[in-house]
C-alpha positions as CSV (number, residue, x, y, z in Angstrom):
1,M,211.1,92.2,104.3
2,T,209.6,95.1,105.9
3,L,208.5,96.5,102.3
4,G,207.4,93.2,101.2
5,R,205.4,93.3,104.5
6,T,204.4,96.7,103.8
7,V,203.1,96.2,100.0
8,A,201.2,92.6,101.3
9,G,199.6,94.7,103.7
10,L,198.4,97.4,101.8
11,G,197.2,94.9,98.9
12,I,195.0,92.8,101.8
13,A,194.0,96.0,103.1
14,G,193.1,97.0,99.9
15,T,191.2,93.8,98.9
16,A,189.0,94.3,102.0
17,A,188.0,97.5,101.2
18,V,186.9,96.5,97.8
19,V,184.5,93.0,99.1
20,Y,183.6,95.6,101.8
21,G,183.1,98.4,99.1
22,R,180.9,95.9,96.7
23,L,179.5,93.4,98.5
24,V,179.0,93.8,102.6
25,R,178.2,97.2,102.4
26,P,175.2,97.4,100.4
27,R,174.0,94.4,101.8
28,L,174.2,96.3,105.4
29,L,172.2,98.9,104.3
30,H,169.9,97.0,102.2
31,W,168.9,94.0,104.6
32,G,165.4,92.0,103.8
33,A,164.6,94.8,101.4
34,T,163.8,93.5,97.7
35,E,165.4,95.6,94.4
36,E,161.7,97.0,93.9
37,E,161.9,98.3,97.3
38,I,165.3,99.4,97.3
39,A,165.1,101.5,93.8
40,G,161.8,102.6,94.0
41,P,160.1,105.5,95.1
42,Y,159.6,105.8,98.9
43,P,157.1,108.4,100.8
44,G,158.9,112.1,101.9
45,A,161.4,112.6,99.7
46,E,160.0,116.6,99.8
47,L,160.4,116.4,103.3
48,V,164.4,116.5,102.6
49,P,164.9,118.8,100.1
50,G,168.7,117.8,98.1
51,G,168.0,114.5,100.2
52,R,169.4,111.5,98.7
53,R,168.1,107.8,99.3
54,G,169.3,106.4,102.9
55,A,169.4,102.6,104.3
56,T,166.3,100.7,103.3
57,M,165.5,97.6,105.3
58,A,162.6,95.5,106.0
59,V,160.7,92.7,106.9
60,T,157.8,90.4,106.5
61,I,155.0,90.5,109.4
62,D,152.1,88.0,110.3
63,A,150.0,90.5,110.9
64,P,147.8,93.0,109.1
65,P,149.0,96.6,108.9
66,D,146.3,98.0,111.6
67,Q,148.3,95.6,114.2
68,V,151.5,96.4,113.0
69,W,150.7,100.6,113.7
70,P,150.2,100.8,117.2
71,W,153.4,99.5,117.8
72,L,154.6,102.4,115.2
73,V,153.1,105.1,116.8
74,Q,154.2,104.6,120.5
75,L,158.2,105.1,119.3
76,G,160.1,107.7,121.4
77,G,162.2,107.4,123.5
78,D,159.8,108.4,126.4
79,R,157.8,106.2,125.3
80,A,157.7,103.0,124.4
81,G,161.4,103.6,123.0
82,W,163.3,101.8,119.8
83,Y,162.8,98.2,120.0
84,S,166.6,97.5,119.7
85,W,169.6,97.3,121.9
86,D,168.3,99.7,124.8
87,H,171.8,99.7,126.5
88,L,173.0,101.7,123.4
89,D,170.0,103.6,122.1
90,N,167.8,104.3,125.1
91,A,170.2,104.7,127.9
92,G,169.4,101.0,129.6
93,R,165.2,101.9,129.5
94,P,163.8,98.8,128.1
95,S,161.7,99.5,125.1
96,A,158.1,97.7,125.2
97,R,156.9,94.8,125.1
98,D,152.9,95.8,124.4
99,V,151.0,98.0,123.2
100,H,150.1,101.1,125.5
101,P,146.6,102.6,125.2
102,E,148.1,105.9,126.9
103,W,151.0,106.3,123.1
104,Q,148.5,106.0,120.6
105,H,147.8,109.7,119.9
106,L,150.3,111.2,117.4
107,A,150.1,114.1,114.8
108,V,152.1,115.6,112.7
109,G,154.2,118.2,114.1
110,D,153.8,116.0,117.5
111,P,157.7,116.0,118.9
112,V,159.3,112.5,119.0
113,K,162.7,112.3,121.7
114,Y,165.9,110.3,122.4
115,W,165.9,109.4,126.4
116,T,169.9,110.3,126.6
117,R,171.9,109.1,130.1
118,R,173.1,112.7,131.6
119,H,170.0,114.8,130.1
120,G,167.0,112.3,129.9
121,P,164.1,112.7,126.9
122,V,165.8,115.5,124.4
123,D,164.5,116.5,120.7
124,A,165.4,114.2,118.2
125,W,162.2,114.2,115.8
126,T,159.3,115.6,114.5
127,V,156.7,114.1,112.6
128,A,156.8,115.3,109.6
129,A,154.0,112.7,107.5
130,L,151.7,110.5,109.2
131,E,149.2,107.7,107.4
132,P,147.7,105.8,109.8
133,N,148.0,102.2,109.1
134,R,150.3,103.2,106.1
135,F,153.5,105.5,106.8
136,L,155.1,107.4,109.5
137,G,157.8,109.5,108.7
138,L,160.1,111.7,111.6
139,H,162.2,114.1,110.3
140,G,166.0,114.9,111.9
141,L,168.0,117.7,111.7
142,S,171.0,117.9,114.1
143,D,174.5,119.2,114.1
144,L,177.3,116.6,113.7
145,R,177.8,116.6,117.7
146,G,173.7,115.1,117.5
147,R,173.0,118.4,119.1
148,H,169.1,119.5,117.6
149,L,168.9,122.4,115.3
150,D,165.9,124.7,114.3
151,P,164.6,123.9,111.0
152,H,163.1,126.9,110.5
153,R,167.2,129.0,110.5
154,P,169.6,128.7,107.4
155,R,171.6,125.5,107.9
156,P,175.1,125.4,109.2
157,A,177.9,124.1,106.8
158,A,178.4,120.8,108.6
159,Y,174.8,119.2,109.9
160,M,172.7,116.2,109.3
161,E,169.5,115.7,108.3
162,G,166.9,113.3,107.5
163,L,163.5,111.9,106.8
164,W,163.2,107.7,109.3
165,G,160.3,106.4,107.5
166,F,158.2,103.5,108.8
167,L,156.5,102.3,105.2
168,L,153.6,99.8,105.7
169,T,152.6,97.5,102.7
170,E,149.5,94.7,103.0
171,L,150.2,91.1,101.4
172,P,147.9,89.3,99.5
173,D,147.4,86.9,102.8
174,G,147.2,89.7,105.0
175,R,150.6,90.0,106.3
176,T,152.3,93.1,106.5
177,R,155.7,94.4,104.8
178,L,157.4,97.0,106.9
179,V,159.9,98.5,105.0
180,I,162.2,101.3,107.1
181,G,164.0,104.0,105.1
182,G,163.8,107.7,103.7
183,H,166.0,110.2,102.7
184,E,168.7,111.9,104.0
185,V,171.6,114.9,103.7
186,F,174.4,115.0,105.3
187,R,177.1,117.9,105.1
188,A,180.6,117.5,106.8
189,G,184.5,117.4,106.2
190,R,186.3,114.9,104.4
191,L,187.0,113.1,107.8
192,G,183.6,112.9,109.0
193,R,182.5,111.5,105.2
194,F,184.9,109.1,105.7
195,L,183.4,108.0,108.7
196,S,179.7,107.7,107.7
197,Y,180.6,105.8,104.0
198,W,182.5,102.5,106.1
199,L,181.4,102.7,109.3
200,G,177.6,104.5,109.1
201,P,176.1,100.9,107.9
202,L,177.3,98.7,110.0
203,V,175.9,101.2,112.5
204,V,172.8,101.5,111.4
205,W,172.5,97.5,110.3
206,I,173.5,96.6,114.3
207,M,170.4,99.3,115.6
208,Q,167.5,98.7,112.6
209,A,168.4,94.7,112.0
210,R,167.4,95.0,115.3
211,T,164.5,97.2,115.5
212,L,163.1,94.8,112.4
213,A,163.7,91.9,114.6
214,V,162.3,92.9,117.4
215,L,158.7,94.3,115.9
216,R,158.0,91.5,114.1
217,R,158.7,89.2,117.7
218,N,156.2,91.7,119.3
219,V,153.3,92.2,116.8
220,E,153.3,88.5,115.8
221,Q,153.3,87.5,119.2
222,A,150.4,89.8,120.2
223,A,148.1,89.0,116.9
224,D,148.7,85.1,118.3
225,A,148.2,85.5,122.3
226,P,144.5,84.5,123.2
227,V,142.1,87.0,123.8
228,I,139.2,85.7,126.1
229,A,136.1,87.2,126.4
230,A,132.6,85.3,127.3
231,G,134.0,82.4,128.4
232,T,136.1,81.3,124.6
233,V,139.1,81.1,124.6
234,H,140.7,82.5,120.2
235,R,142.9,84.4,118.8
236,A,143.1,87.7,117.8
237,P,141.5,89.2,114.0
238,G,144.2,88.9,111.7
239,R,145.9,85.6,112.1
240,S,145.8,82.3,109.7
241,A,144.7,79.2,111.5
242,A,148.5,78.0,110.5
243,A,149.7,80.4,111.7
244,A,148.0,80.3,114.9
245,G,149.0,77.1,115.5
246,T,145.0,75.9,115.3
247,G,145.6,74.5,111.2
248,P,147.9,72.8,109.7
249,P,151.5,74.4,109.2
250,A,152.0,76.5,105.8
251,G,155.5,77.3,104.6
252,R,156.3,80.8,104.8
253,P,158.3,82.9,102.4
254,P,162.1,84.4,103.1
255,T,162.1,87.6,104.0
256,R,165.7,88.1,103.0
């Protein structure tokens, strides 16, 4: 009986592992992205030598790129946050619900910080690529405990390096396709690689799918907000009449 239960348990575990590896894990890593977005080129490969493509996730936003870009520029633990689960990735500090003019200045080489409960803001990323209204690339390099490493010094035996990218593509109807992706290197022992393979995709999905959803909500709400000028109420530019609620409803194709 005990042997039979053990064999049955191993069979169930093996089946679950196969289902997760073949069906669930790819869906988590590629949430909302098309086959072309997953397999096609993604900017910044040259910034992570020896790197491979990381998770690629996407969403369609009903606003043009120039209305999405300000929300990306202000990312950061000491700025607008990450638009995700703030208690998990921003020490409980709420992410911004508006575009802040004071956070709209960003240049290649600028640090982007992460906010910790114990130490406050700490260095985490560096702006490695920036093309307004099109692409923002953040480069990160740390040890396996998350401590920031100097990219000008030799890499240790175990480390994590990656480019976290935000790619905007304008669609013919004036909407924007936002693809979050990048390139990564992960050097670790067997246990680290095991945890990264099995748990990493779930963690990325929990946090990044939330970021996509919140960004879409925030941008579309801001784009649809009435603007009062000279006694006239009108909608922010870049939104269709149907999207703004001033014309007949238009069908929106699925984004996943």
